[in-house]
C-alpha positions in Angstrom: 2.1 -87.8 -39.8 3.0 -84.8 -37.7 5.2 -81.9 -38.7 7.7 -79.7 -36.3 5.4 -76.7 -35.6 8.6 -74.6 -34.8 10.1 -75.1 -38.2 10.4 -72.0 -40.5 11.7 -71.9 -43.9 13.7 -69.1 -45.2 11.0 -68.3 -47.7 8.4 -68.4 -44.9 10.4 -65.9 -42.6 10.9 -63.7 -45.6 7.3 -63.4 -46.4 6.0 -63.2 -42.9 8.6 -60.2 -42.4 7.6 -58.3 -45.7 3.7 -58.8 -45.1 4.1 -57.5 -41.2 6.0 -54.4 -42.3 3.4 -53.9 -45.2 0.4 -54.3 -42.9 1.9 -52.0 -40.4 2.4 -49.3 -43.0 -1.2 -49.6 -44.1 -2.6 -49.3 -40.5 -0.2 -46.3 -39.6 -1.0 -44.5 -42.9 -2.8 -41.2 -42.1 -5.8 -41.8 -44.4 -6.1 -40.8 -48.0 -2.9 -39.0 -49.9 0.5 -38.4 -48.7 -0.1 -36.7 -45.6 2.8 -38.5 -44.1 5.0 -35.8 -45.1 3.1 -33.3 -43.0 2.6 -35.7 -40.0 5.5 -35.7 -37.6 4.0 -38.6 -35.6 3.9 -41.0 -38.6 7.2 -42.6 -37.9 6.4 -43.3 -34.3 3.1 -44.7 -35.2 4.7 -47.1 -37.9 7.0 -48.3 -35.2 3.9 -49.1 -32.8 2.2 -50.7 -35.6 5.1 -52.8 -36.6 5.2 -54.2 -33.0 1.4 -54.5 -32.6 0.8 -55.8 -36.3 4.0 -58.1 -35.8 2.2 -59.9 -32.9 -1.3 -59.9 -34.3 -0.7 -60.8 -37.9 1.9 -63.4 -37.0 0.0 -65.1 -34.3 -3.0 -65.3 -36.8 -0.8 -67.1 -39.3 0.8 -69.1 -36.9 -2.3 -70.2 -35.5 -3.5 -71.7 -38.9 -0.1 -73.2 -39.4 0.1 -74.8 -36.0 -3.3 -76.2 -36.1 -2.9 -77.4 -39.6 0.3 -79.4 -38.5 -1.8 -80.7 -35.7 -4.0 -82.3 -38.2 -1.0 -83.8 -39.9 -0.7 -81.4 -42.8 2.4 -79.5 -43.7 1.8 -75.9 -43.8 3.7 -72.7 -44.6 2.9 -68.9 -45.0 3.3 -67.3 -48.4 2.8 -63.7 -49.2 0.5 -62.4 -51.8 2.7 -59.4 -53.1 0.1 -58.2 -55.6 -2.3 -58.1 -52.7 0.0 -56.0 -50.6 0.8 -53.6 -53.2 -3.1 -53.4 -54.0 -3.7 -52.7 -50.3 -1.1 -49.9 -50.3 -2.6 -48.2 -53.4 -6.1 -48.4 -51.9 -4.9 -46.8 -48.7 -3.2 -44.0 -50.5 -5.9 -43.4 -53.1 -9.1 -43.7 -51.2 -8.1 -44.5 -47.5 -9.6 -47.8 -47.4 -7.9 -50.6 -45.3 -7.9 -53.8 -47.2 -5.8 -56.7 -45.7 -4.9 -59.7 -47.8 -1.3 -60.3 -47.3 -1.2 -64.0 -48.1 -2.2 -67.3 -46.8 -1.0 -70.3 -45.1 -0.7 -73.1 -47.9 -1.8 -76.5 -46.5 -0.3 -79.7 -48.1 -2.3 -82.9 -47.2 -4.0 -85.4 -49.3 -7.3 -84.9 -47.6 -8.7 -82.6 -44.8 -12.3 -83.1 -43.6 -14.5 -80.1 -43.9 -14.4 -80.1 -39.9 -10.6 -80.0 -40.0 -10.6 -77.2 -42.8 -12.9 -75.1 -40.7 -11.1 -75.4 -37.5 -7.8 -74.7 -39.2 -9.7 -71.5 -40.9 -11.3 -70.5 -37.6 -8.0 -70.6 -35.5 -6.5 -67.5 -37.0 -9.3 -65.1 -36.3 -9.9 -66.7 -32.8 -6.1 -65.9 -32.1 -6.9 -62.1 -32.8 -10.0 -62.2 -30.6 -7.9 -63.6 -27.8 -5.2 -61.0 -28.3 -7.8 -58.3 -28.4 -9.1 -59.5 -25.1 -5.6 -59.4 -23.6 -4.7 -55.9 -24.8 -8.0 -54.7 -23.3 -7.5 -56.5 -20.2 -4.0 -54.8 -20.0 -5.5 -51.4 -20.6 -7.6 -51.6 -17.5 -4.6 -51.4 -15.5 -2.8 -48.5 -17.1 -3.9 -44.6 -16.6 -6.3 -43.4 -19.5 -5.1 -41.1 -22.1 -1.5 -42.1 -22.0 0.9 -43.5 -24.6 0.7 -46.9 -23.3 -3.1 -46.8 -23.0 -3.4 -45.8 -26.7 -0.9 -48.5 -27.9 -3.1 -51.0 -26.0 -6.3 -49.8 -27.4 -4.6 -49.8 -30.8 -3.8 -53.5 -30.2 -7.5 -54.2 -29.6 -8.5 -52.5 -32.8 -6.1 -53.9 -35.2 -7.0 -57.5 -33.7 -10.6 -57.1 -34.0 -10.3 -55.7 -37.4 -8.0 -58.6 -38.5 -10.5 -61.0 -37.1 -13.5 -59.6 -38.7 -12.0 -58.9 -42.1 -10.8 -62.5 -42.3 -14.1 -64.0 -41.2 -15.9 -62.3 -44.3 -17.7 -65.3 -46.0 -16.1 -64.7 -49.3 -13.2 -67.0 -50.7 -10.4 -67.1 -50.1 -11.0 -65.6 -46.7 -11.2 -67.6 -43.7 -15.0 -67.0 -43.1 -16.0 -69.0 -46.3 -14.2 -72.2 -45.0 -15.8 -71.7 -41.6 -19.4 -71.1 -42.9 -18.9 -74.2 -45.2 -18.1 -76.3 -42.3 -20.4 -74.8 -39.6 -22.7 -71.9 -40.1 -23.7 -71.6 -36.5 -20.0 -71.4 -35.3 -19.5 -68.7 -38.1 -22.4 -66.7 -37.0 -21.5 -66.8 -33.3 -18.0 -65.6 -34.1 -18.5 -63.4 -37.0 -21.6 -61.3 -36.2 -20.6 -59.6 -33.0 -17.4 -58.6 -34.9 -19.3 -57.3 -37.9 -21.5 -55.2 -35.4 -18.3 -53.8 -33.9 -17.2 -52.8 -37.1 -20.2 -51.4 -38.9 -22.3 -50.1 -35.9 
């Protein structure tokens, strides 16, 4: 059985919108505390973050959703509102960027480990591909310009989202990919972890 990959329920549109704005706020927030009141660039960074995060986060979730529907499962994104509040609190109190906005819920009697792993991997891979696209575009614009900064911001956000979601801890995507194929998980994840930590 297949499902229309272009169908969005009203609840799904609401949750995607709220999650996008919340994640953009987290990435735009200038570190710990309430420095936004002394930061005249915060509003502009927030607008850019909404545009970049909007593409990055939504493509990530839609990749999960589309691949799941390809395998005959019905799937919809649902926000984790408690996680969004926790992420905002962590950013304000300690300056840590924690991203757990929700998940694509999949409805099917049975998915093989391979299908489940591929569905999980599709989200982070979409972010890696977007990061590559932003990087390629940045090559063709003058350095140290507004457009260059926006494109590099797009590279950063997408690689961060990919790496964070590939952590091998349930319920993150990485745990499902690792259970399916540890070699695939390592090939995709380890370079991203190296980029973050080193």
